[in-house]
N, C-alpha and C positions, 0 to 999 in steps of 0.2 A: 713607767714601763710595764707593759702588759705581759702576762705569762700565758702562753698558748696551752690550751687543755686538749687532751685527746678526746676524739668523739666517743660518746658512750655507745657500747655495742647494742645492736637491736634487741628488743626483748625476746626472750626464748618462749615460743608458744608450743605447748604440747599438742601432738597430733589429735585430731578429733577421735573421740571414743567410737570404736566400731561396734555396731550391734551384733547380735548373734547371726551366724551364717544361716543360709537357707536350710542346710541339713540340720543345724541345731534347732531351728524353729520347728521343722518337721518332727524331729525327735521329741521335742517338748509336747507337741500336740498328740503324738502317739503314746506318750508315756502313760496317761490315764487308761489307755486301752490295752496296756500290756497284759494285765491279768486275764482279760477276755480273750486276747489272742493266744495266750498260753493254753487256756482251757479248750479253745477251738482246735489248736494243733494237737492237743493230747487226746481229746475225745471224738474229734471228727476226722481230721487229716490222718492221724495215727492209725485208726482202724481201717481206713480206706487204703492206705499204703500197705498195711499188713495184709489185707485181703488180696491186693494186687500181687504181692509176693507169693502168697499161698497158692494162687491160681497157677503158678508155674512149678508147684511141687506135688508130691503124692501124699500130702497130709491126710490123715484119717482121724476119726475120734477114738478108735480102738485099734489094737494090734501094734506091731512094731513101728509102723509108719507114723503112729501118733507120738512116738518118742523120738525117733530118728527119721524125720521126713527127708526125702531126697529131692534135689532139684531135677525136674524132668523136662524142662524147656517147654516146647509147644505141644507136648504129648497130650495134655488135657484138651487142647483146642482141636487137635487132629481127631481125637476121639469124639469130641463134641459135634463137629460138623459132619461126621459120619454116622451119628446116632439118629436113627429114624424117630425115636421118641422125642428127642429135642426138636427136630424139624417139625414134627406134628405139634408140639407145644408152641413153637414159634408161629406157626400158621394160625393156631387158635388164638394166640395173643393178638396177632394182627387183626383177625376178625373181631375180637372183643373190643379192641381200641377203636376201630373204625365204626363198629355198630353202636357201642354204648357212649363213646365220647364225641368223635368227630360228627357223627350223624345224630345220635340220640340226644345227649345232654346239650350239645351246642344248639341244635335246631329247636328243641323244646324250650330251652331257656330263653331263646330269642322270641319265640312265639308268646310265651307267658309275659315277657317284658313288654312286647308290643301291645298285647291285649290290655295291659294295665294302664297304658297311657290315657290320661284324661278321666280315669275312673275315680270314684269317691275314695276318700282316705280309708273309710271303713272297709270297703271292698279290697283295697290294696293290702291293708293290714291282715285281713283274714287269709287272703291268698298267700302272702309272704309267710305268714305263720305256719300254714299247712305245709308249704314246700320246704321251708327251712327246718321244720320239725323232722322231716325225713332225713335231712342232711346231717343234723347233729346227733341223730340216733346212732348208737354203737353198731358196728358192722354185724356183730353176733345177733343183736336184737332184730336188725333189719333182715338178716337171713332167716331168723325164726318166723318173722311175719310172712315172708315170701314162701317159706316152706309150708306154712299153714294155708296160704292162698292157693298154691299150686299142687298140693297133695291130692291123692286120689279121692279122698273124702273132704277136700278143701272147698273154699268159697267159690273158686272159679268153676269147678265141675258142678257144684250145687246150682249156680246161676245158669249155667249152660245146659244142665240136665243130662250130662254125660259122665262117663267113668274113664278118666284118662290120667296116667301117671306122667305128668309133664316133665318132671325132673329126670326121668329115665328116657323118654322118647325125644325130648328136645332140650337137653341140658344147657347148651350154649344160648339158646333163645331165653331160657329162664334166667341165667346169670346176667345176660345183657339187659333184659328188662329190669331186673332188680337193681343193677348199677345205674341205669338211667333214672329210675325212681329216686334213688338215694342221692345222686350227685347233681341233679339238674339245678338245685338251688344256687350253686356257685355261678353257673352261667347266667342264671336269671338276675342275680345281683350285679354281675359285671355289665350286662346289657342294660339293666335299669339305670345304672349310673351313666353309661354312655349315651343312652337316649335322652337323658335329662339335659345333655349339652347340645342337642340338635336344636337349632333355632326354629321356634314355632312359626315365626313370620315367613320363613322360607318355605316351609311345608304348606302353610295356608296360601301363599302366593301361587305355588304349583297347583293347588286344588282349584283356585280361582281361574287359572289358565286352562283347566280342563283335564289335568292329570289325575288318573284314577289311583286308588290305593296301591295297586301293584306297581305302577310306574313311579309313584312317590317313594315306595320302599326301595325299588331297584336303582333308581337314578339319584335319589337324594339321601335317604336315611342310611342305607348300607355303605355308600362311599364315605359318608361322614364318620362312620364308626368302624372303619376297616381296621384301624390300629387295635381297637378293643377286640375285634373279632380274632385277629392274629394272636394277640396276647392270651385271650381266653382259650383258643385252640391249643396253644403251646402248653399252658398250665394243666388243662384237663387231660391232654394226651400223656404228659409225664405222670400225672397222678394215676391214670387208668393203667398205664403200662406196668406200674408196680403194684397194682391191686392184688391183694392176697386174701385178707380175712373174709371178705364177703363170699368169694368163690369157695374157699376152704370150708366155711361153715355151712354153705348151702348144698354143695354137691361133693366136696372133697376131691374135686377133679374127675369124678366119675360120671356115669358108670364106665369102668375101665379107665381110659384116658380121654373120654369124649369131651371133657371140659377142663382138661389139665393144661392150663396156661403155663408159660415159662416160669413165673415165680413159684408156682406149685411144684413144677418139675425140679427146680433148684432146691426147694425145701426137701423134697423127697430124697434127692441124691445126697444132700449134705447131712440131714438129720434122721433119715430113716435107714439109709444104706451107709451112713457115716463116711461118705466120700467128700471130705471137706475141701480138698484141692479141686476136685471136679466141680463141686457146687460153687466154689469161688470163681472158677473159670466161667461158669454160666452167668454169675452175677456181673462179672467184668464185661461180658458180651452185652448184657442188658444195659449196663452203664453206658457203653459206647453207642448202643442204639438210641437211648434217651438223648445223649449228646448230639447225635445226628439229627434227630427230630428237632431239637432246639436250634441247631444251626440252620436248618431249612426254614423254620418259622421266622427266625431273626433275619434271614436273607430276604424273605418275602416282605417283611416290614420295611427293610431298607429300599427294596424295589418300589414299594408303594410310596415311600417318602420321596424318592427320586422322580 
């Protein structure tokens, strides 16, 4: 006689171990960056946000407003856009950026990069060394060099055989030329790298087909490096927009306000007349203008890609 046995229950299997969630993995990757993010928030984002807040107050460096600043809303901006000195500084800044960055540094850097194509390494090294030396030179030293060059008894008047005080008669021309001389190296390096990626066989084929240097430049070289052109324009525009040291050391914004760009006007209002709130409003407007330039250039890059 056999005894029936109950069927054994199926083995209990534990559910498969689940790995960390996507958020957990992202948190682990960001964890090593936490100290850097904290420092950026403390020393970069913090001052920027504080400056934005101060722009809407009557904060000053001295007096009662330095202790008990009051929120004044848009009063600083209303005053700003009705201030003829600010409008004059904004116009001079526009002239300075177009003349020294968009036209000067951009064009001269491209020309130098084009002329160096196919040259001997020694020639390229000498040219690069001379141009880059002006770029790495401190702004105060560069201003001193141009002051000696343009002074009434300076090198330029000695060569021309005339007596002319260029810093008083043409201050904006002086600061534009000085900034071109000092900043062209950046554009030259950008375009040298971009031109090295242009296929030489394509250019040679166009030359065999009868295309001259101008047609090869306009229809082959420039279209192939258009992204580098836009990126270079964006970077040097933002850099020139905030240029302060060279102009301040060379002309101080003078004579009068003949070369007082917006950064110099902001410095004067904030640290000479102690109007920190008003100076912060000027800085905020400059920040918005720089952001607008960036958006325009980025939009142009997207249009070129499309």
